[in-house]
FIDOLUM-136946 format. One record per atom (N, C-alpha, C): atom name; residue in three letters; residue number from 1; y, x, z. Coordinates in steps of 0.05 Angstrom, whole numbers, always signed. Each point is the difference from the previous one (the first is absolute). Layout:
<rs>
R site code pos      v      u      w
R   CA  ALA NUM      Y      X      Z
...
</rs>
This chain:
<rs>
R site code pos      v      u      w
R    N  MET   1   +305  +2003  +1426
R   CA  MET   1    -48     +1     +9
R    C  MET   1     -4    -29     +1
R    N  ASN   2    -16    -17     -7
R   CA  ASN   2     -4    -24     -8
R    C  ASN   2    -15    -15    +21
R    N  LEU   3     -3    -24     -8
R   CA  LEU   3    -11    -18    +18
R    C  LEU   3    -37    +19    +11
R    N  CYS   4    -17     -3    -20
R   CA  CYS   4    -22     -4    -10
R    C  CYS   4    -15    +30    +20
R    N  VAL   5    +33    +26     -8
R   CA  VAL   5    -12    +36    +13
R    C  VAL   5    +10     -7    +23
R    N  PHE   6    +22    -21    +14
R   CA  PHE   6     +1     -8    +37
R    C  PHE   6    -16     -3     +0
R    N  LYS   7    -23    -37     -2
R   CA  LYS   7    -17     -3     +6
R    C  LYS   7    -13     +7    +13
R    N  LYS   8    -12    +30    -10
R   CA  LYS   8    -33    +22     +2
R    C  LYS   8    +20    +18    +19
R    N  LEU   9    +18     +3    +12
R   CA  LEU   9     +9     +7    +21
R    C  LEU   9     -6    -10    +36
R    N  PRO  10     -7    +13    +10
R   CA  PRO  10     -7     +4    +30
R    C  PRO  10    +20    -10    +12
R    N  MET  11    +13    -24    +12
R   CA  MET  11    +20    -12    +25
R    C  MET  11    +25    +29     -9
R    N  GLY  12    -13    +17    +16
R   CA  GLY  12    +17    +14    +22
R    C  GLY  12     +6    +11    -19
R    N  GLN  13     -2     +0    -19
R   CA  GLN  13     +9    +26    -32
R    C  GLN  13    +23    -30    -19
R    N  GLN  14    -19    -13     +8
R   CA  GLN  14    +30    -25    -19
R    C  GLN  14    +14     +6    +27
R    N  ALA  15     +3     -9    +16
R   CA  ALA  15    +27     +1    +19
R    C  ALA  15    +22    +26     -5
R    N  ALA  16    -24    +18     +2
R   CA  ALA  16    +20    +27    -10
R    C  ALA  16     +1    +11    -30
R    N  CYS  17     +7    -23    -13
R   CA  CYS  17     -4     -4    -34
R    C  CYS  17    +32     -8     +6
R    N  LEU  18     -6    -24     +3
R   CA  LEU  18    +34    -23    +12
R    C  LEU  18    +14    +20     +1
R    N  ALA  19     -7    +14    +45
R   CA  ALA  19    +29     +3     +2
R    C  ALA  19    +20    +27    -15
R    N  SER  20    -25    +12     -9
R   CA  SER  20    +10    +17    -12
R    C  SER  20     +8     +0    -40
R    N  ARG  21    -10    -19    -13
R   CA  ARG  21     -3     -6    -30
R    C  ARG  21    +14    -28     +5
R    N  GLY  22     +3    -21    +14
R   CA  GLY  22    +10    -33     -7
R    C  GLY  22    +24     +0     +5
R    N  ASN  23     +9    -21    -11
R   CA  ASN  23    +30     -9     +4
R    C  ASN  23     -8    -22    +27
R    N  PHE  24    +27    +14    +11
R   CA  PHE  24     +2    -22    +30
R    C  PHE  24    +15    -26     -9
R    N  LEU  25     -8    -22     -5
R   CA  LEU  25     +7    -11     -9
R    C  LEU  25    +14    -28    +17
R    N  ALA  26    -14    -11    +35
R   CA  ALA  26     -2    -13     +7
R    C  ALA  26    -13    -11    +35
R    N  GLU  27    +18    -14    +16
R   CA  GLU  27    -24     -4    +16
R    C  GLU  27     +7    -19     +9
R    N  ARG  28    -23    -19    +10
R   CA  ARG  28     -9    -28    +20
R    C  ARG  28     -7     -1    +23
R    N  ALA  29    -12    -10     +9
R   CA  ALA  29     -3    -22    +22
R    C  ALA  29     -6    -20    -11
R    N  GLU  30    -39     -5    +14
R   CA  GLU  30    -17    -20     -1
R    C  GLU  30    -29    -10    +21
R    N  ASP  31     +2    -13    +18
R   CA  ASP  31     +2    -13    +20
R    C  ASP  31    +13    +32    +25
R    N  SER  32    -24    +11     -2
R   CA  SER  32     -6    +32    +21
R    C  SER  32     -5    +13    -13
R    N  PHE  33     -5     +2    -24
R   CA  PHE  33    +15    +32    -16
R    C  PHE  33    +20     -6    -17
R    N  ARG  34     -2    +42     -6
R   CA  ARG  34    +30     +4     -8
R    C  ARG  34     -9    +11    -32
R    N  LEU  35     +1     +4    -29
R   CA  LEU  35     +2     -1    -25
R    C  LEU  35     +0     +6    -27
R    N  HIS  36     +6    +37    +10
R   CA  HIS  36    +11     +4    -18
R    C  HIS  36     +6    +10    -45
R    N  LEU  37     +9    -16    -21
R   CA  LEU  37    -11     -1    -27
R    C  LEU  37    +21    +19     -7
R    N  TYR  38    -18    +23    -17
R   CA  TYR  38     +3    +10    -11
R    C  TYR  38     -3     +7    -34
R    N  ALA  39    +10    +15     -1
R   CA  ALA  39    -11    -10    -55
R    C  ALA  39     -3    +23     -2
R    N  LEU  40    -25    +12     -4
R   CA  LEU  40    -10    +22    -21
R    C  LEU  40     -5     -9    -21
R    N  GLY  41     +3    +22    -16
R   CA  GLY  41    -21     -8    -33
R    C  GLY  41     +8    -26     -3
R    N  ASP  42    -18    -23     +0
R   CA  ASP  42     -8    -19    -13
R    C  ASP  42     -9    -16    +18
R    N  PHE  43    +10    +10    +24
R   CA  PHE  43    -11    -26    +20
R    C  PHE  43    +21     -3    +20
R    N  TYR  44     -5    -14    +16
R   CA  TYR  44    +13     -2    +30
R    C  TYR  44    -19     -6    +27
R    N  ALA  45     +1    +17    +13
R   CA  ALA  45    -24    +11    +30
R    C  ALA  45    +20    -15    +24
R    N  GLU  46     -3    -19    +11
R   CA  GLU  46    +13    -13    +22
R    C  GLU  46    -26    +20    +27
R    N  VAL  47    +13     +9    +22
R   CA  VAL  47     -5    +13    +15
R    C  VAL  47     -4    -12    +27
R    N  TRP  48    -24     -9     +6
R   CA  TRP  48     +2    -17    +26
R    C  TRP  48    -10    +14    +35
R    N  ARG  49    +13    -14    +17
R   CA  ARG  49     -3    +22    +16
R    C  ARG  49    +16    -34    +24
R    N  VAL  50    -23     +9    +21
R   CA  VAL  50    +18    -14    +25
R    C  VAL  50    +25     +1    +17
R    N  ARG  51    +14    -12     -2
R   CA  ARG  51    +32     +4     +8
R    C  ARG  51     +7    +13    +16
R    N  ASP  52     -4    +34    +17
R   CA  ASP  52    +16    +17    +18
R    C  ASP  52    -35    +12    +10
R    N  GLU  53    -15     +2    -34
R   CA  GLU  53    -22    +23     -5
R    C  GLU  53    +15     +4    -27
R    N  ASP  54    -26    +34     +3
R   CA  ASP  54     +3    +16    -22
R    C  ASP  54    -14     -9    -17
R    N  HIS  55    -26     +3    +12
R   CA  HIS  55    -34    -10    -11
R    C  HIS  55     -5    -10    -35
R    N  ILE  56     +3     +0    -11
R   CA  ILE  56    -12    -11    -25
R    C  ILE  56     -7    -24     +3
R    N  LEU  57     -6    -38    -12
R   CA  LEU  57    -26     -2     -4
R    C  LEU  57     +1     -8    -23
R    N  PHE  58     +8     -5    -12
R   CA  PHE  58    -11     +6    -25
R    C  PHE  58    +31     +5    -21
R    N  ILE  59     -4    +14    -33
R   CA  ILE  59     +5     +0    -13
R    C  ILE  59    +11    -20    -23
R    N  HIS  60     +0    -30    -13
R   CA  HIS  60     +3    -17    -10
R    C  HIS  60    +15     +9    -31
R    N  LEU  61    -17     -3    -23
R   CA  LEU  61     -2     +7    -26
R    C  LEU  61    +12    -22    -20
R    N  PHE  62    +21     +5    -14
R   CA  PHE  62     +3    -13    -24
R    C  PHE  62    +15     -7     -1
R    N  GLN  63     +6     -8    -36
R   CA  GLN  63    +17    +14    -32
R    C  GLN  63    +15    -24     -2
R    N  GLN  64    -11    -26     +8
R   CA  GLN  64    +32    -21    -17
R    C  GLN  64    +19    -12    +19
R    N  PRO  65    +15     +3     -1
R   CA  PRO  65    +33    -15     +1
R    C  PRO  65     -3    -16    +23
R    N  ALA  66    -12    -13     +2
R   CA  ALA  66     +4    -26    +31
R    C  ALA  66    -13    +10     -4
R    N  GLY  67    -14    +30    +21
R   CA  GLY  67     -3     +5    +24
R    C  GLY  67    +23    +13    +24
R    N  LEU  68    +16    -10    -34
R   CA  LEU  68    +28     +9    +29
R    C  LEU  68    +19    -25     -1
R    N  ASN  69    -13    -16     +1
R   CA  ASN  69    +19    -37     +8
R    C  ASN  69     +1    +12    +33
R    N  GLU  70    -11     -1    +14
R   CA  GLU  70    +12    +10    +37
R    C  GLU  70    +21    +21     +4
R    N  TYR  71     +6    +17    -18
R   CA  TYR  71    +15    +25     +9
R    C  TYR  71    +27    -15    -10
R    N  LEU  72     +0    -14    -21
R   CA  LEU  72    +20     -5    -23
R    C  LEU  72    +30    -27    +19
R    N  ALA  73    -14     -5    +29
R   CA  ALA  73     +9    -20     +4
R    C  ALA  73    +21    +22    +28
R    N  LYS  74     -1    +24     +2
R   CA  LYS  74     +2    +28    +18
R    C  LYS  74    +33    +14    -14
R    N  ILE  75     -6     -7    -17
R   CA  ILE  75    +17    +10    -29
R    C  ILE  75    +24    -18     -5
R    N  ARG  76    +30    +23     +4
R   CA  ARG  76    +29    -26     +9
R    C  ARG  76     -2    +26    -21
R    N  LEU  77    +17    -19    -17
R   CA  LEU  77    +20    +19    -28
R    C  LEU  77    +34     -8     +2
R    N  PRO  78    +14    +21     -2
R   CA  PRO  78    +34    -15     +3
R    C  PRO  78     +1    -16    -15
R    N  GLU  79    +23    -21    +22
R   CA  GLU  79     +2    -12    -22
R    C  GLU  79    +33     +0    -19
R    N  VAL  80     +6    -16     -9
R   CA  VAL  80    +13    +20    -23
R    C  VAL  80    +26    -35     -9
R    N  PHE  81    +29    +20    +12
R   CA  PHE  81    +20    -13     +5
R    C  PHE  81    +21     -3    -23
</rs>
């Protein structure tokens, strides 16, 4: 699925699509929010929820790798000896 088609879906269908077809990449916290990052087709989707709640506030969509910067600090590569 491409970004243009995904954007036309209602948020509930977007969430279902991400859960069934998206590749979960990472999660992080920002203030009182919990964010889950998915890759699907030619874009990334960041699902925003209030911490300890299941209700989705919004889904932020982007294609540029710069949007991944907030997640990079959490990646720990194994040390090579």
